[in-house]
C-alpha positions in Angstrom: 8.5 5.7 4.4 10.7 3.6 6.5 13.3 1.5 3.7 12.3 -2.0 3.7 15.0 -4.5 4.6 14.2 -8.0 2.3 13.0 -10.1 5.1 12.3 -13.4 3.0 13.8 -14.9 0.4 10.4 -16.2 -0.5 9.5 -12.6 -1.5 12.4 -12.3 -4.0 11.5 -15.8 -5.5 7.8 -14.5 -5.8 8.7 -11.0 -7.5 11.2 -13.0 -10.0 8.3 -15.7 -10.8 5.8 -12.7 -11.4 8.4 -11.6 -14.4 7.8 -12.2 -18.1 4.3 -13.3 -17.3 2.8 -11.9 -20.5 5.9 -11.4 -23.0 5.3 -10.5 -26.4 2.1 -9.2 -26.5 2.7 -6.7 -29.3 -0.8 -5.3 -28.8 -0.5 -4.0 -25.9 2.0 -2.0 -23.8 4.2 -3.1 -22.8 5.9 -2.3 -19.2 8.1 -3.3 -16.9 6.9 -2.6 -13.2 9.7 -1.9 -10.7 9.9 -2.5 -6.6 11.3 -2.9 -3.9 13.1 -0.6 -1.0 9.7 -0.3 0.8 7.3 -1.9 2.2 3.7 -1.9 0.1 0.6 -4.1 0.2 1.9 -6.1 -2.6 -0.9 -8.1 -3.4 -3.3 -4.9 -3.9 -0.9 -3.3 -5.9 0.3 -5.8 -8.3 -3.1 -6.2 -9.1 -3.5 -2.8 -10.2 -1.7 -3.7 -12.9 -2.0 -7.2 -13.5 -5.7 -7.0 -13.3 -5.6 -4.8 -17.0 -6.3 -6.7 -19.7 -4.6 -3.8 -21.7 -1.6 -4.1 -20.1 1.6 -6.2 -20.7 3.1 -6.7 -17.6 6.1 -7.6 -15.8 7.7 -7.0 -12.9 11.4 -7.0 -11.1 12.3 -6.1 -7.7 15.4 -3.8 -6.4 18.3 -4.9 -5.6 18.0 -7.5 -9.0 15.6 -4.3 -10.9 19.0 -1.8 -11.9 21.4 -4.8 -13.6 18.0 -6.2 -14.9 17.8 -2.2 -16.7 21.2 -2.4 -17.7 20.8 -5.7 -19.4 17.3 -5.9 -21.3 17.1 -4.2 -25.0 16.6 -0.5 -25.1 12.8 -1.6 -28.0 11.9 -4.1 -25.1 9.5 -2.1 -23.3 7.4 1.2 -24.2 6.9 2.2 -20.3 9.1 1.4 -16.8 6.8 2.1 -13.6 8.8 2.6 -10.3 7.7 1.9 -7.4 10.8 1.1 -6.3 12.6 3.7 -3.0 16.4 2.4 -4.1 19.7 4.6 -3.6 22.2 2.2 -5.3 23.2 2.4 -8.9 26.1 2.2 -10.7 27.7 4.5 -13.7 27.2 1.8 -16.2 23.2 1.8 -14.7 22.5 5.3 -14.8 24.3 5.1 -18.5 21.7 2.7 -19.2 18.9 4.7 -17.8 20.0 7.6 -20.6 19.7 5.0 -23.2 16.3 4.0 -22.5 15.5 7.9 -21.9 17.3 8.8 -25.6 15.3 5.8 -27.0 11.3 7.2 -25.5 11.1 5.0 -23.0 8.2 6.4 -20.9 8.7 6.2 -16.8 6.1 6.7 -14.5 7.5 7.3 -11.1 4.7 6.8 -8.3 4.7 7.8 -4.5 8.1 7.1 -2.9 9.8 6.6 -6.4 10.6 10.2 -5.1 12.4 9.6 -2.4 15.3 7.2 -4.7 18.6 8.4 -6.0 19.2 11.2 -3.7 23.2 11.5 -5.2 22.5 11.1 -8.3 22.4 14.6 -9.6 20.4 13.8 -12.8 17.6 12.3 -11.1 16.0 15.2 -11.1 15.8 16.9 -13.9 14.6 13.1 -15.6 11.6 13.0 -13.1 10.7 17.0 -12.6 11.6 16.6 -8.6 12.6 15.2 -5.5 12.3 13.8 -2.0 14.6 15.3 -0.1 15.5 12.7 2.9 17.4 13.1 5.8 20.7 11.2 6.1 21.5 13.3 2.4 20.2 16.3 2.8 22.6 18.7 5.3 20.2 22.0 5.2 17.6 20.8 7.5 15.5 23.8 6.1 15.8 21.6 2.8 14.5 18.6 4.2 11.0 17.1 2.9 8.7 15.8 5.1 5.7 13.8 4.9 2.1 13.0 6.8 -0.1 9.9 6.8 -3.8 9.8 6.6 -4.5 12.7 4.9 -8.1 13.1 3.0 -6.8 15.3 -0.3 -9.2 16.8 -2.1 -7.5 16.7 -5.7 -7.9 19.5 -8.5 -7.0 19.0 -11.7 -5.0 21.4 -13.0 -5.3 20.9 -17.0 -8.2 18.5 -18.1 -7.1 18.2 -21.6 -3.6 16.4 -20.8 -4.6 12.6 -21.6 -3.0 11.8 -18.4 -6.0 13.1 -16.5 -8.9 12.0 -19.4 -12.1 11.4 -18.4 -10.7 12.5 -14.4 -13.1 15.1 -13.0 -11.7 16.5 -8.9 -11.9 13.6 -6.5 -10.6 13.2 -2.8 -8.4 10.8 -1.5 -7.3 9.1 1.6 -3.7 8.7 1.0 0.0 10.0 2.4 1.3 13.5 1.2 4.7 14.9 1.1 5.8 18.6 1.4 8.8 20.4 0.8 9.6 18.7 -1.8 11.8 20.8 -4.3 10.0 20.5 -8.5 11.3 22.0 -11.1 10.0 25.5 -12.6 9.2 23.7 -16.4 7.3 20.6 -15.0 3.8 20.2 -15.6 1.5 20.2 -13.3 -1.7 18.0 -13.6 -3.2 17.8 -10.4 -2.7 20.0 -7.4 -4.1 19.8 -4.0 -4.3 22.7 -0.9 -3.9 21.0 1.8 -1.5 22.3 4.7 0.7 19.4 4.9 1.3 18.3 1.0 3.1 19.6 -1.8 0.4 22.1 -3.7 1.1 19.9 -7.2 0.6 15.6 -6.3 1.1 14.7 -10.2 3.2 16.2 -12.9 4.6 15.9 -16.5 8.0 16.1 -17.2 9.9 15.4 -20.5 13.6 14.2 -20.2 15.5 13.7 -23.9 12.9 11.4 -25.8 10.8 10.4 -23.6 7.8 11.5 -21.5 8.0 10.8 -17.6 4.7 11.4 -15.3 4.9 11.4 -12.0 2.2 10.7 -9.3 2.4 11.1 -5.8 -0.6 9.7 -4.7 -0.3 5.2 -4.1 0.6 4.6 -0.7 -1.5 1.5 -0.1 -5.1 0.0 -0.9 -7.0 2.6 0.1 -5.5 4.9 -3.1 -5.0 1.4 -5.0 -9.0 0.8 -5.0 -9.6 4.8 -5.4 -11.4 4.5 -9.5 -9.6 8.2 -9.9 -6.5 6.8 -8.8 -7.0 3.8 -11.1 -7.9 5.7 -14.3 -4.9 8.1 -14.1 -2.4 5.2 -13.9 -4.2 4.1 -16.6 -4.2 7.2 -18.7 -0.1 7.4 -17.4 1.4 4.1 -18.9 -0.8 4.8 -22.1 0.4 8.7 -22.5 3.9 7.6 -21.5 4.6 4.3 -23.3 3.7 6.4 -26.5 6.4 8.4 -26.3 8.9 6.7 -28.7 
């Protein structure tokens, strides 16, 4: 959970080069993959999306992602997948997000993206939940926490939902978050009873005209390579991307 200070200009160049790999593939869901602000296994994570021939994927990294989102055509992407952990966002960028949500652009928030935008009041209504970070929350009893290397027994709470299609209860080695804030209106998809993790590890939310999915799982390669996690990501992108 340590924020990443971008150490290499070459990493930024590489991220920019990945952008627009598959433009104009109208027969596939067009998604924008947003990263940055937190270290991760770049090869393993990008492979999860770029190896899926059923998706047309562009990528962009913070600190450039929000400026890019501010300028894109609202009809350009079916869904945006967030795997960033970022705090800086301007008012005009917030308005750009709202326009996308009014247009029905799907949004999938993964793992540490639950920590983003601690000072943006609307973000919890969009994501359906919030990780309360030290340095932003003054009440210590409300602070969220995390624990690495958990073997989570994941239970499918809604077997009829499109996001959980073809997924049975499974085990995953991953990082868990606890004492997070969750809206009572969210729709739970996956749960666990591990004492170091919140009871819900995936849910859906609706905001304006958009379908929203949050998936807590996905810390590293051990999660990326889990077959159930792969299916979950694939289902979430296709379901959220049809929200408009």
